[in-house]
BADREN-243522 format. One record per atom (N, C-alpha, C): atom name; chain; x, y, z; residue number from 1. Coordinates in Angstrom, 2 decimals. Atoms other than C-alpha are relative to their C-alpha. Example, Ala and Ser with C-alpha at 12.3 -4.5 7.8 and 13.67 -1.06 7.14 Angstrom:
BEGIN
R   tornu   kevo        xx        yy        zz   mitor
R       N      A      0.89     -1.19      0.00       1
R      CA      A     12.30     -4.50      7.80       1
R       C      A      0.90      1.20      0.00       1
R       N      A     -0.82     -1.19     -0.06       2
R      CA      A     13.67     -1.06      7.14       2
R       C      A     -0.77      1.09      0.73       2
//
This chain:
BEGIN
R   tornu   kevo        xx        yy        zz   mitor
R       N      A     -1.03     -0.14     -0.92       1
R      CA      A     84.40     64.32    105.35       1
R       C      A     -0.45     -0.55      1.29       1
R       N      A      0.34      0.61     -1.26       2
R      CA      A     84.38     62.29    108.55       2
R       C      A      0.23      1.08      1.18       2
R       N      A     -0.10     -0.96     -1.10       3
R      CA      A     83.74     64.37    111.74       3
R       C      A      1.08     -0.48      1.02       3
R       N      A     -0.96      0.46     -1.01       4
R      CA      A     86.15     64.40    114.66       4
R       C      A     -0.70     -1.02      0.97       4
R       N      A      0.41      0.91     -1.00       5
R      CA      A     85.94     61.77    117.31       5
R       C      A      0.24      0.56      1.42       5
R       N      A     -0.17     -0.59     -1.36       6
R      CA      A     85.38     62.77    120.91       6
R       C      A      0.78     -1.04      0.90       6
R       N      A     -0.80      0.83     -0.86       7
R      CA      A     88.19     61.28    123.10       7
R       C      A     -0.30      0.15      1.53       7
R       N      A      0.28     -0.09     -1.48       8
R      CA      A     87.35     60.62    126.79       8
R       C      A      1.14     -0.73      0.66       8
R       N      A     -0.76      1.00     -0.84       9
R      CA      A     89.47     59.24    129.64       9
R       C      A     -0.80     -1.17      0.51       9
R       N      A      0.85      1.11     -0.53      10
R      CA      A     88.34     56.03    131.29      10
R       C      A     -1.09      0.33      0.97      10
R       N      A      0.94     -0.49     -0.90      11
R      CA      A     86.48     57.98    133.85      11
R       C      A     -1.18      0.58     -0.71      11
R       N      A      1.03     -0.61      0.82      12
R      CA      A     84.32     59.40    131.04      12
R       C      A      0.12      1.57     -0.11      12
R       N      A     -0.29     -1.31      0.07      13
R      CA      A     85.80     62.84    131.25      13
R       C      A      0.37      0.39     -1.37      13
R       N      A     -0.44     -0.43      1.35      14
R      CA      A     86.06     64.67    127.80      14
R       C      A      1.50      0.57      0.07      14
R       N      A     -1.50     -0.55      0.09      15
R      CA      A     89.77     65.22    126.74      15
R       C      A      0.19      0.86     -1.18      15
R       N      A     -0.28     -0.67      1.27      16
R      CA      A     89.87     66.36    123.17      16
R       C      A     -0.61     -0.58     -1.14      16
R       N      A      0.40      0.57      1.40      17
R      CA      A     88.86     65.91    119.55      17
R       C      A      1.18     -0.58     -0.63      17
R       N      A     -1.11      0.63      0.79      18
R      CA      A     90.92     63.56    117.48      18
R       C      A     -0.62     -0.40     -1.43      18
R       N      A      0.43      0.45      1.29      19
R      CA      A     90.81     62.71    113.78      19
R       C      A     -0.22     -1.48      0.02      19
R       N      A      0.41      1.38      0.16      20
R      CA      A     89.40     59.47    112.62      20
R       C      A      1.28     -0.84      0.03      20
R       N      A     -1.10      0.71      0.32      21
R      CA      A     92.80     58.32    111.68      21
R       C      A      0.69     -0.43      1.44      21
R       N      A     -0.56      0.24     -1.30      22
R      CA      A     94.04     58.59    115.33      22
R       C      A     -0.86     -1.07      0.69      22
R       N      A      0.90      0.91     -0.65      23
R      CA      A     91.04     56.76    116.57      23
R       C      A      0.24     -1.35     -0.63      23
R       N      A     -0.22      1.37      0.71      24
R      CA      A     91.69     53.85    114.02      24
R       C      A      1.29     -0.62      0.64      24
R       N      A     -1.22      0.46     -0.60      25
R      CA      A     95.30     53.61    115.52      25
R       C      A     -0.25     -0.45      1.47      25
R       N      A      0.31      0.39     -1.31      26
R      CA      A     93.86     53.47    119.06      26
R       C      A     -0.72     -1.29      0.04      26
R       N      A      0.71      1.38      0.04      27
R      CA      A     91.55     50.58    118.08      27
R       C      A      0.97     -1.05     -0.35      27
R       N      A     -0.96      1.09      0.27      28
R      CA      A     94.31     48.77    116.33      28
R       C      A      1.04     -0.43      0.97      28
R       N      A     -0.83      0.33     -1.11      29
R      CA      A     96.48     48.91    119.40      29
R       C      A     -0.67     -0.37      1.19      29
R       N      A      0.83      0.51     -1.09      30
R      CA      A     93.62     47.85    121.67      30
R       C      A      0.10      0.97      1.15      30
R       N      A     -0.06     -1.08     -0.98      31
R      CA      A     93.59     51.17    123.53      31
R       C      A     -1.36      0.46      0.44      31
R       N      A      1.37     -0.56     -0.31      32
R      CA      A     89.80     51.66    123.55      32
R       C      A     -0.68     -0.82      1.25      32
R       N      A      0.45      0.68     -1.14      33
R      CA      A     88.36     50.90    126.99      33
R       C      A     -1.42     -0.24     -0.20      33
R       N      A      1.52      0.19      0.26      34
R      CA      A     84.68     51.56    126.02      34
R       C      A     -0.25      1.12     -0.96      34
R       N      A      0.54     -0.88      0.90      35
R      CA      A     82.59     53.45    123.68      35
R       C      A     -1.37      0.53      0.32      35
R       N      A      1.32     -0.59     -0.13      36
R      CA      A     79.52     55.68    123.53      36
R       C      A     -0.43      0.59     -1.21      36
R       N      A      0.59     -0.83      1.03      37
R      CA      A     77.27     57.48    121.22      37
R       C      A     -0.69     -1.04     -1.10      37
R       N      A      0.73      0.79      0.91      38
R      CA      A     75.02     56.29    118.39      38
R       C      A      0.68     -0.17     -1.38      38
R       N      A     -0.66      0.10      1.34      39
R      CA      A     77.27     56.92    115.33      39
R       C      A      1.20     -0.85      0.04      39
R       N      A     -1.04      0.82      0.16      40
R      CA      A     79.72     54.47    114.10      40
R       C      A      0.47      0.06     -1.38      40
R       N      A     -0.67     -0.22      1.47      41
R      CA      A     82.09     54.81    111.05      41
R       C      A      0.80     -1.14     -0.21      41
R       N      A     -0.87      1.08      0.43      42
R      CA      A     83.70     52.01    109.02      42
R       C      A      1.06      0.45     -0.90      42
R       N      A     -1.10     -0.33      0.87      43
R      CA      A     87.08     52.35    107.58      43
R       C      A      0.70     -1.25     -0.49      43
R       N      A     -0.71      1.20      0.82      44
R      CA      A     88.64     49.84    105.12      44
R       C      A      1.46      0.22      0.01      44
R       N      A     -1.31      0.14     -0.01      45
R      CA      A     92.15     48.84    105.45      45
R       C      A      0.61     -0.68     -1.19      45
R       N      A     -0.77      0.73      0.96      46
R      CA      A     94.63     46.79    103.45      46
R       C      A     -0.65     -1.48     -0.17      46
R       N      A      0.35      1.37      0.05      47
R      CA      A     94.15     43.20    102.23      47
R       C      A      1.10     -0.80      0.48      47
R       N      A     -0.90      0.89     -0.71      48
R      CA      A     95.70     40.46    104.26      48
R       C      A      0.67     -1.05     -1.04      48
R       N      A     -0.59      0.77      0.94      49
R      CA      A     98.22     38.62    102.08      49
R       C      A     -0.28     -1.50      0.26      49
R       N      A      0.17      1.29     -0.44      50
R      CA      A     97.67     35.37    104.05      50
R       C      A     -1.51     -0.50     -0.26      50
R       N      A      1.43      0.42      0.06      51
R      CA      A     93.79     35.29    104.04      51
R       C      A     -0.61      0.54     -1.23      51
R       N      A      0.73     -0.71      1.06      52
R      CA      A     92.86     37.63    101.16      52
R       C      A     -1.08      0.89      0.32      52
R       N      A      1.15     -0.98     -0.50      53
R      CA      A     90.41     39.58    103.28      53
R       C      A      0.49      1.33      0.27      53
R       N      A     -0.25     -1.52     -0.25      54
R      CA      A     90.19     43.22    103.65      54
R       C      A     -0.30      0.37      1.43      54
R       N      A      0.24     -0.46     -1.39      55
R      CA      A     90.47     44.75    107.12      55
R       C      A     -1.00      1.02      0.03      55
R       N      A      0.98     -0.99     -0.24      56
R      CA      A     87.64     46.89    108.51      56
R       C      A      0.11      0.33      1.41      56
R       N      A     -0.02     -0.46     -1.34      57
R      CA      A     87.85     49.01    111.57      57
R       C      A     -1.31      0.86      0.10      57
R       N      A      1.12     -0.83     -0.27      58
R      CA      A     84.57     50.36    113.01      58
R       C      A      0.40      0.89      1.22      58
R       N      A     -0.39     -1.02     -1.00      59
R      CA      A     85.00     53.55    115.04      59
R       C      A     -1.34      0.79      0.54      59
R       N      A      1.14     -0.79     -0.60      60
R      CA      A     82.37     54.99    117.48      60
R       C      A      0.42      1.43      0.00      60
R       N      A     -0.14     -1.45     -0.02      61
R      CA      A     81.87     58.80    117.59      61
R       C      A      0.63      0.48      1.41      61
R       N      A     -0.49     -0.32     -1.19      62
R      CA      A     82.83     58.75    121.19      62
R       C      A      0.79     -1.13      0.67      62
R       N      A     -0.90      1.03     -0.40      63
R      CA      A     85.81     56.73    122.65      63
R       C      A      0.73      0.27      1.30      63
R       N      A     -0.79     -0.11     -1.26      64
R      CA      A     87.28     56.21    126.08      64
R       C      A      1.34     -0.71     -0.19      64
R       N      A     -1.43      0.58      0.24      65
R      CA      A     91.05     55.54    125.92      65
R       C      A      0.55     -0.56      1.29      65
R       N      A     -0.67      0.65     -1.02      66
R      CA      A     92.68     53.07    128.17      66
R       C      A      1.23      0.74      0.56      66
R       N      A     -1.20     -0.65     -0.56      67
R      CA      A     95.37     54.39    130.60      67
R       C      A     -0.01      1.51     -0.05      67
R       N      A     -0.06     -1.52      0.19      68
R      CA      A     94.30     57.99    130.15      68
R       C      A     -0.66      0.67      1.22      68
R       N      A      0.68     -0.61     -1.28      69
R      CA      A     92.54     58.51    133.59      69
R       C      A      1.11      0.78      0.86      69
R       N      A     -1.07     -0.69     -0.94      70
R      CA      A     95.86     59.50    135.23      70
R       C      A      0.30      1.42     -0.41      70
R       N      A     -0.36     -1.23      0.37      71
R      CA      A     96.18     62.63    133.27      71
R       C      A     -1.00      1.02      0.63      71
R       N      A      0.79     -1.02     -0.75      72
R      CA      A     95.06     65.75    135.18      72
R       C      A     -0.11      1.16     -0.91      72
R       N      A      0.22     -0.89      1.16      73
R      CA      A     93.75     67.78    132.34      73
R       C      A     -1.32      0.87      0.13      73
R       N      A      1.28     -0.72      0.35      74
R      CA      A     90.12     68.87    131.95      74
R       C      A     -0.49      0.66      1.14      74
R       N      A      0.60     -0.72     -1.16      75
R      CA      A     88.98     69.60    135.45      75
R       C      A      0.65      1.17      0.56      75
R       N      A     -0.91     -1.00     -0.67      76
R      CA      A     91.82     71.71    136.42      76
R       C      A      0.53      1.21     -1.00      76
R       N      A     -0.56     -0.89      0.92      77
R      CA      A     92.85     73.36    133.14      77
R       C      A     -1.11      0.98     -0.60      77
R       N      A      0.82     -1.09      0.59      78
R      CA      A     91.22     76.64    132.03      78
R       C      A      0.10     -0.13     -1.55      78
R       N      A     -0.10      0.10      1.46      79
R      CA      A     90.36     76.36    128.30      79
R       C      A      0.62      1.24     -0.60      79
R       N      A     -0.72     -1.23      0.64      80
R      CA      A     92.33     78.68    125.97      80
R       C      A     -1.03      0.98     -0.38      80
R       N      A      0.90     -1.09      0.39      81
R      CA      A     90.65     81.94    125.35      81
R       C      A      0.33      0.48     -1.31      81
R       N      A     -0.13     -0.53      1.42      82
R      CA      A     90.21     82.78    121.67      82
R       C      A     -1.24      0.71     -0.33      82
R       N      A      1.17     -0.80      0.39      83
R      CA      A     87.80     85.25    120.06      83
R       C      A     -1.05     -0.88     -0.57      83
R       N      A      1.12      0.92      0.55      84
R      CA      A     85.98     82.46    118.17      84
R       C      A     -0.73     -0.67      1.08      84
R       N      A      0.66      0.61     -0.97      85
R      CA      A     85.18     80.51    121.21      85
R       C      A     -0.75      1.03      0.97      85
R       N      A      0.64     -1.08     -0.87      86
R      CA      A     84.35     83.71    123.26      86
R       C      A     -1.37      0.45     -0.79      86
R       N      A      1.12     -0.51      0.81      87
R      CA      A     81.89     84.85    120.37      87
R       C      A     -1.00     -1.18      0.09      87
R       N      A      0.99      1.13      0.03      88
R      CA      A     80.34     81.29    120.48      88
R       C      A     -0.57     -0.01      1.30      88
R       N      A      0.51      0.03     -1.37      89
R      CA      A     80.09     81.35    124.32      89
R       C      A     -1.14      1.05      0.11      89
R       N      A      1.02     -1.12     -0.14      90
R      CA      A     78.16     84.63    123.98      90
R       C      A     -0.96      0.06     -1.03      90
R       N      A      0.97      0.20      1.07      91
R      CA      A     76.08     83.41    120.99      91
R       C      A      0.01      1.13     -1.01      91
R       N      A     -0.16     -1.19      0.98      92
R      CA      A     77.44     86.30    118.79      92
R       C      A     -0.87      1.17      0.34      92
R       N      A      0.68     -1.21     -0.62      93
R      CA      A     75.55     88.81    120.98      93
R       C      A      0.94      1.04      0.57      93
R       N      A     -0.75     -1.00     -0.66      94
R      CA      A     76.95     92.04    122.04      94
R       C      A     -0.57     -0.03      1.45      94
R       N      A      0.43      0.09     -1.42      95
R      CA      A     76.75     91.86    125.90      95
R       C      A     -0.39      1.35      0.55      95
R       N      A      0.40     -1.32     -0.50      96
R      CA      A     76.00     95.66    126.17      96
R       C      A     -1.43      0.37     -0.76      96
R       N      A      1.28     -0.39      0.72      97
R      CA      A     73.29     96.40    123.40      97
R       C      A     -0.92     -1.18     -0.43      97
R       N      A      0.83      1.17      0.22      98
R      CA      A     72.07     92.77    122.87      98
R       C      A     -0.12     -0.45     -1.50      98
R       N      A      0.05      0.32      1.50      99
R      CA      A     72.54     92.94    118.98      99
R       C      A      0.67     -1.27     -0.26      99
R       N      A     -0.73      1.19      0.55     100
R      CA      A     73.52     89.78    117.22     100
R       C      A      0.75      0.42     -1.32     100
R       N      A     -0.75     -0.37      1.10     101
R      CA      A     76.40     90.30    114.84     101
R       C      A      0.93     -1.08     -0.63     101
R       N      A     -0.99      1.02      0.71     102
R      CA      A     78.62     88.46    112.32     102
R       C      A      1.44      0.26      0.74     102
R       N      A     -1.14      0.01     -0.77     103
R      CA      A     82.00     87.68    113.79     103
R       C      A      0.95      1.24     -0.36     103
R       N      A     -0.84     -1.27      0.44     104
R      CA      A     83.70     90.51    111.60     104
R       C      A     -0.41      1.28      0.74     104
R       N      A      0.48     -1.25     -0.68     105
R      CA      A     81.65     93.10    113.60     105
R       C      A      0.11     -0.09      1.54     105
R       N      A     -0.06      0.18     -1.54     106
R      CA      A     82.48     91.72    117.17     106
R       C      A      1.54      0.22      0.38     106
R       N      A     -1.40     -0.12     -0.68     107
R      CA      A     85.40     92.44    119.47     107
R       C      A     -0.06     -0.62      1.31     107
R       N      A     -0.20      0.54     -1.31     108
R      CA      A     86.63     91.12    122.72     108
R       C      A      0.10      1.26      0.98     108
R       N      A     -0.02     -1.08     -0.89     109
R      CA      A     85.84     93.65    125.46     109
R       C      A      0.35     -0.53      1.36     109
R       N      A     -0.47      0.25     -1.24     110
R      CA      A     87.65     93.58    128.78     110
R       C      A     -1.00      0.76      1.06     110
R       N      A      0.92     -0.67     -1.00     111
R      CA      A     84.97     94.38    131.50     111
R       C      A      0.65      0.91      0.85     111
R       N      A     -1.00     -0.96     -0.62     112
R      CA      A     87.62     95.77    133.65     112
R       C      A      1.21      0.22     -0.89     112
R       N      A     -1.06     -0.12      0.94     113
R      CA      A     90.03     97.36    131.20     113
R       C      A      1.39     -0.42      0.47     113
R       N      A     -1.30      0.44     -0.25     114
R      CA      A     93.51     95.96    131.16     114
R       C      A      0.93      1.13      0.57     114
R       N      A     -0.78     -1.25     -0.50     115
R      CA      A     94.97     99.51    131.64     115
R       C      A     -0.37      0.22      1.55     115
R       N      A      0.42     -0.20     -1.33     116
R      CA      A     93.07     99.48    134.99     116
R       C      A      0.17     -1.23      0.94     116
R       N      A     -0.28      1.24     -0.70     117
R      CA      A     94.32     96.12    136.17     117
R       C      A     -0.74     -1.27     -0.36     117
R       N      A      0.76      1.19      0.61     118
R      CA      A     91.90     93.91    134.33     118
R       C      A      0.86     -1.06     -0.60     118
R       N      A     -0.80      0.97      0.64     119
R      CA      A     93.17     90.65    133.08     119
R       C      A     -0.62     -0.57     -1.35     119
R       N      A      0.53      0.52      1.13     120
R      CA      A     92.73     88.89    129.72     120
R       C      A     -0.30     -1.54      0.35     120
R       N      A      0.52      1.37     -0.40     121
R      CA      A     90.66     85.87    130.98     121
R       C      A     -1.48     -0.04     -0.17     121
R       N      A      1.41      0.27      0.29     122
R      CA      A     87.41     84.37    130.47     122
R       C      A     -0.95      0.73      0.88     122
R       N      A      0.87     -0.68     -0.94     123
R      CA      A     85.83     85.87    133.61     123
R       C      A      0.04      1.41      0.07     123
R       N      A     -0.05     -1.45      0.23     124
R      CA      A     86.73     89.40    132.54     124
R       C      A     -0.17      0.44     -1.50     124
R       N      A      0.27     -0.46      1.50     125
R      CA      A     85.81     89.38    128.78     125
R       C      A     -1.45     -0.44     -0.44     125
R       N      A      1.34      0.32      0.50     126
R      CA      A     82.60     89.54    126.95     126
R       C      A      0.06      0.38     -1.51     126
R       N      A      0.08     -0.40      1.29     127
R      CA      A     81.63     89.88    123.41     127
R       C      A     -0.69      1.30     -0.20     127
R       N      A      0.34     -1.34      0.16     128
R      CA      A     80.98     93.39    122.23     128
R       C      A      0.00      0.40     -1.54     128
R       N      A     -0.08     -0.56      1.30     129
R      CA      A     80.01     95.07    118.98     129
R       C      A      0.99      1.13      0.03     129
R       N      A     -0.98     -1.04      0.00     130
R      CA      A     82.53     97.54    117.73     130
R       C      A     -0.45      1.44      0.51     130
R       N      A      0.53     -1.43     -0.44     131
R      CA      A     80.27    100.58    118.42     131
R       C      A     -0.02     -0.05      1.54     131
R       N      A     -0.01      0.06     -1.48     132
R      CA      A     79.67     99.45    122.09     132
R       C      A      1.35      0.10      0.61     132
R       N      A     -1.49      0.05     -0.60     133
R      CA      A     83.41     98.70    122.68     133
R       C      A      0.64      1.40     -0.05     133
R       N      A     -0.52     -1.31      0.19     134
R      CA      A     84.39    102.11    121.28     134
R       C      A     -0.71      0.93      1.09     134
R       N      A      0.87     -0.74     -0.90     135
R      CA      A     81.48    103.79    123.42     135
R       C      A      0.54     -0.19      1.47     135
R       N      A     -0.45      0.38     -1.50     136
R      CA      A     82.68    101.97    126.74     136
R       C      A      1.41      0.52      0.16     136
R       N      A     -1.39     -0.64     -0.08     137
R      CA      A     86.37    102.93    125.92     137
R       C      A      0.72     -0.65      1.22     137
R       N      A     -1.02      0.44     -1.06     138
R      CA      A     88.87    102.62    128.76     138
R       C      A     -0.75      0.17      1.40     138
R       N      A      0.81     -0.14     -1.17     139
R      CA      A     86.04    102.51    131.44     139
R       C      A     -0.58     -1.32      0.46     139
R       N      A      0.85      1.31     -0.30     140
R      CA      A     84.17     99.92    133.45     140
R       C      A     -1.34      0.28     -0.52     140
R       N      A      1.49     -0.22      0.54     141
R      CA      A     80.60     99.34    132.37     141
R       C      A     -0.75      1.09      0.90     141
R       N      A      0.65     -0.80     -0.91     142
R      CA      A     79.42    101.30    135.47     142
R       C      A      0.36      1.37     -0.40     142
R       N      A     -0.39     -1.40      0.33     143
R      CA      A     81.54    104.36    134.62     143
R       C      A     -0.51      0.40     -1.33     143
R       N      A      0.54     -0.40      1.30     144
R      CA      A     80.33    104.18    131.02     144
R       C      A     -1.46      0.07     -0.09     144
R       N      A      1.45     -0.02     -0.08     145
R      CA      A     76.72    103.95    132.13     145
R       C      A     -0.55     -1.17     -1.07     145
R       N      A      0.36      1.04      0.79     146
R      CA      A     76.49    100.59    130.25     146
R       C      A     -0.37     -1.28      0.96     146
R       N      A      0.27      1.22     -0.88     147
R      CA      A     74.83     97.46    131.77     147
R       C      A      0.35     -1.26     -0.83     147
R       N      A     -0.38      1.24      0.69     148
R      CA      A     76.25     94.03    130.96     148
R       C      A     -1.38     -0.82      0.02     148
R       N      A      1.10      0.91      0.14     149
R      CA      A     73.46     91.64    129.81     149
R       C      A      0.16     -1.34      0.69     149
R       N      A     -0.40      1.18     -0.56     150
R      CA      A     75.29     88.62    131.17     150
R       C      A      1.35     -0.06      0.65     150
R       N      A     -1.34      0.00     -0.76     151
R      CA      A     78.02     87.85    133.66     151
R       C      A      1.00     -0.95     -0.78     151
R       N      A     -0.96      0.97      0.68     152
R      CA      A     81.24     86.39    131.92     152
R       C      A      0.34     -1.04      0.89     152
R       N      A     -0.31      1.18     -0.80     153
R      CA      A     82.16     83.02    133.04     153
R       C      A      1.10     -0.79     -0.81     153
R       N      A     -0.96      0.99      0.61     154
R      CA      A     84.85     80.41    132.41     154
R       C      A     -0.66     -1.28     -0.38     154
R       N      A      0.56      1.38      0.31     155
R      CA      A     83.45     77.44    130.43     155
R       C      A      0.80     -1.17      0.48     155
R       N      A     -0.84      1.15     -0.33     156
R      CA      A     84.40     74.06    131.74     156
R       C      A      0.48     -0.69     -1.35     156
R       N      A     -0.68      0.60      1.13     157
R      CA      A     86.30     71.75    129.52     157
R       C      A     -1.02     -0.63     -1.00     157
R       N      A      1.09      0.69      0.78     158
R      CA      A     83.14     69.94    128.21     158
R       C      A     -0.64      1.07     -0.96     158
R       N      A      0.58     -1.18      0.76     159
R      CA      A     81.61     73.34    127.18     159
R       C      A      0.97      0.52     -1.03     159
R       N      A     -0.98     -0.53      0.97     160
R      CA      A     84.87     74.41    125.55     160
R       C      A      0.18     -0.99     -1.19     160
R       N      A     -0.06      0.98      1.26     161
R      CA      A     84.94     71.24    123.38     161
R       C      A     -1.06      0.14     -0.80     161
R       N      A      1.26     -0.23      0.85     162
R      CA      A     81.42     71.93    122.30     162
R       C      A      0.17      1.35     -0.79     162
R       N      A     -0.18     -1.19      0.66     163
R      CA      A     82.43     75.45    121.42     163
R       C      A      0.91     -0.15     -1.18     163
R       N      A     -1.19      0.05      0.87     164
R      CA      A     85.58     74.46    119.64     164
R       C      A     -0.21     -0.87     -1.28     164
R       N      A      0.13      0.78      1.21     165
R      CA      A     84.13     72.02    117.12     165
R       C      A     -1.13      0.39     -0.82     165
R       N      A      1.03     -0.53      0.98     166
R      CA      A     82.11     73.35    114.18     166
R       C      A     -0.82     -1.16     -0.49     166
R       N      A      0.76      1.08      0.49     167
R      CA      A     81.01     69.85    113.09     167
R       C      A     -0.39     -1.11      1.11     167
R       N      A      0.31      0.98     -1.00     168
R      CA      A     79.84     68.21    116.25     168
R       C      A     -1.20     -0.74     -0.33     168
R       N      A      1.18      0.84      0.29     169
R      CA      A     77.46     65.30    116.04     169
R       C      A     -0.95      0.02      1.14     169
R       N      A      1.13     -0.09     -1.00     170
R      CA      A     74.13     65.12    117.92     170
R       C      A      0.39     -0.80      1.17     170
R       N      A     -0.30      0.88     -1.20     171
R      CA      A     75.35     62.17    120.13     171
R       C      A      1.18      0.54      0.71     171
R       N      A     -1.02     -0.56     -0.68     172
R      CA      A     78.57     63.92    120.94     172
R       C      A     -0.38      1.24      0.87     172
R       N      A      0.61     -1.20     -0.60     173
R      CA      A     76.66     67.12    121.83     173
R       C      A     -0.68     -0.37      1.30     173
R       N      A      0.90      0.50     -1.11     174
R      CA      A     74.29     65.26    124.07     174
R       C      A      0.98     -0.53      1.15     174
R       N      A     -1.04      0.33     -1.03     175
R      CA      A     77.41     63.63    125.89     175
R       C      A      0.51      1.16      0.73     175
R       N      A     -0.55     -1.14     -0.48     176
R      CA      A     79.00     66.92    126.34     176
R       C      A     -0.84      0.84      0.88     176
R       N      A      1.02     -0.82     -0.75     177
R      CA      A     75.89     68.62    127.52     177
R       C      A     -0.18     -0.56      1.38     177
R       N      A      0.27      0.66     -1.31     178
R      CA      A     75.62     66.13    130.36     178
R       C      A      1.07      0.40      0.94     178
R       N      A     -1.22     -0.35     -0.90     179
R      CA      A     78.92     67.54    131.80     179
R       C      A      0.16      1.51     -0.01     179
R       N      A      0.01     -1.50     -0.20     180
R      CA      A     78.05     71.27    131.40     180
R       C      A     -0.08      0.42      1.38     180
R       N      A     -0.12     -0.41     -1.45     181
R      CA      A     78.32     73.30    134.50     181
R       C      A     -1.31      0.42      0.57     181
R       N      A      1.34     -0.27     -0.47     182
R      CA      A     74.51     74.05    134.78     182
R       C      A     -0.34      1.35     -0.43     182
R       N      A      0.41     -1.23      0.51     183
R      CA      A     74.70     77.58    133.51     183
R       C      A     -0.57     -0.11     -1.37     183
R       N      A      0.56      0.02      1.35     184
R      CA      A     72.65     78.26    130.47     184
R       C      A      1.05      0.40     -0.98     184
R       N      A     -1.18     -0.26      0.76     185
R      CA      A     75.24     78.12    127.61     185
R       C      A     -0.70      0.36     -1.41     185
R       N      A      0.62     -0.34      1.31     186
R      CA      A     74.13     80.04    124.40     186
R       C      A      0.88     -0.64     -1.04     186
R       N      A     -0.86      0.66      1.10     187
R      CA      A     75.47     77.48    121.84     187
R       C      A     -0.74     -0.16     -1.14     187
R       N      A      0.72      0.10      1.31     188
R      CA      A     74.53     77.60    118.23     188
R       C      A      1.03     -0.76     -0.99     188
R       N      A     -0.89      0.70      0.78     189
R      CA      A     75.95     74.97    115.93     189
R       C      A      0.04      0.81     -1.47     189
R       N      A     -0.26     -0.68      1.19     190
R      CA      A     77.29     76.43    112.62     190
R       C      A      0.03     -0.87     -1.15     190
//
């Protein structure tokens, strides 16, 4: 199975993951401004009736797409909050007891409970084991006498893309890491 291709804008800002088929279409329409990364994949196409030769398209693992720098996406958009990416952001660690758990034993905890005005956003949620979440209940960590092991933060778009792809290639990860916010990010490939 071919991994996803990292799509960038012409300024080098990560935009999204695309399937190889979309990348082949971009190559065939001459929409690739430049490429990066060590990996290259070859895809065979049809046979030309006139010449009898088979077409081949080589696709890099990281591609910058022409005319895509005008989109205002990644630097201003807050990545969508899902439990999967939250648990990956926090390295499957309970941010109260420090235990590492399987995803099925983890929950999303609102540091400031929603019933007390807290919001469901990256900067107010942490990964918690079921036991700690129940123990904390409808209280702030201070009221519950529980200390947070790390401050919740909003991942930037590059961090989010790294979290959202389970089959990221080493060259893609290196490219994305160069655009991380400088916070230590507990990232573990699965």
